[in-house]
C-alpha distance (Angstrom), angle and dihedral (degrees) to the residues before:
residue distance angle dihedral
M1 . . .
R2 3.80 . .
E3 3.84 89.1 .
E4 3.82 92.6 49.7
L5 3.77 94.8 -123.2
D6 3.71 126.8 163.1
L7 3.80 97.1 -127.9
A8 3.78 136.5 154.8
V9 3.74 121.1 -154.1
V10 3.80 106.8 -160.1
I11 3.86 120.2 -159.3
F12 3.76 116.8 -168.1
N13 3.78 95.4 -151.7
D14 3.77 114.0 -164.9
G15 3.71 97.6 151.0
A16 3.78 90.0 -120.4
L17 3.77 143.4 52.8
G18 3.75 86.9 -86.5
L19 3.81 102.2 -169.7
I20 3.74 92.8 46.3
K21 3.83 91.0 45.2
G22 3.79 91.3 52.9
S23 3.76 92.6 47.3
Q24 3.78 92.3 48.9
Q25 3.77 91.3 49.7
R26 3.80 93.1 49.1
V27 3.83 96.5 45.7
F28 3.82 102.5 33.0
G29 3.83 103.3 22.1
R30 3.84 89.4 -124.2
T31 3.78 142.3 54.5
A32 3.77 135.1 -124.6
T33 3.83 132.0 -164.3
V34 3.83 96.3 -17.1
D35 3.82 101.2 113.2
L36 3.78 113.5 96.9
L37 3.81 136.6 -163.5
S38 3.79 104.6 -130.3
P39 3.83 121.3 -150.8
D40 3.73 121.4 -113.4
Y41 3.76 96.0 -91.3
K42 3.86 92.7 -170.2
S43 3.82 90.5 58.2
L44 3.79 89.5 44.0
S45 3.78 92.6 53.1
D46 3.88 90.4 46.3
A47 3.83 89.0 52.7
F48 3.78 91.3 53.9
G49 3.85 92.8 43.2
I50 3.82 95.2 -119.3
D51 3.77 132.4 129.3
Y52 3.80 120.9 -95.9
L53 3.79 128.9 -148.8
E54 3.80 123.7 -175.3
I55 3.78 123.0 -160.2
R56 3.78 113.6 -171.9
T57 3.79 108.7 166.3
D58 3.80 137.1 40.0
E59 3.83 86.9 -119.7
A60 3.77 90.1 60.5
L61 3.77 95.4 45.7
A62 3.86 99.7 89.0
D63 3.86 93.2 45.2
G64 3.78 91.1 45.0
L65 3.78 92.5 51.4
R66 3.77 91.2 49.9
E67 3.81 90.6 50.3
M68 3.81 90.6 48.3
E69 3.83 89.1 54.7
A70 3.80 92.8 50.3
R71 3.81 95.1 52.0
K72 3.76 122.4 99.9
G73 3.82 122.2 -142.1
V74 3.77 125.8 14.8
T75 3.74 120.0 -26.7
L76 3.78 128.4 -176.6
V77 3.80 108.0 -147.1
D78 3.79 114.7 -159.9
V79 3.84 108.0 -161.8
Y80 3.76 109.7 -170.1
A81 3.81 97.2 -139.5
A82 3.80 101.1 -169.9
F83 3.77 87.0 107.6
V84 3.86 90.6 58.8
A85 3.80 113.8 96.6
Y86 3.79 115.1 -134.7
G87 3.79 116.9 -142.6
């Protein structure tokens, strides 16, 4: 923000260590210590004075990415990644 860059910071937010969780489930049939409590990214972006964009469904993904590209300045993009299939 200080450098006045047009920059998007994208977080693939699945509320877990998704790749590890998927591997544990496949190999052991259960998971351990992979679910996370994510911060409130909207409040975090407000605290830093940057834009915030939330993408919650796969149907909204294409429009959200186009909106992200059109924005000026720094934008924190929170992509709820529960709809992403892990290996």
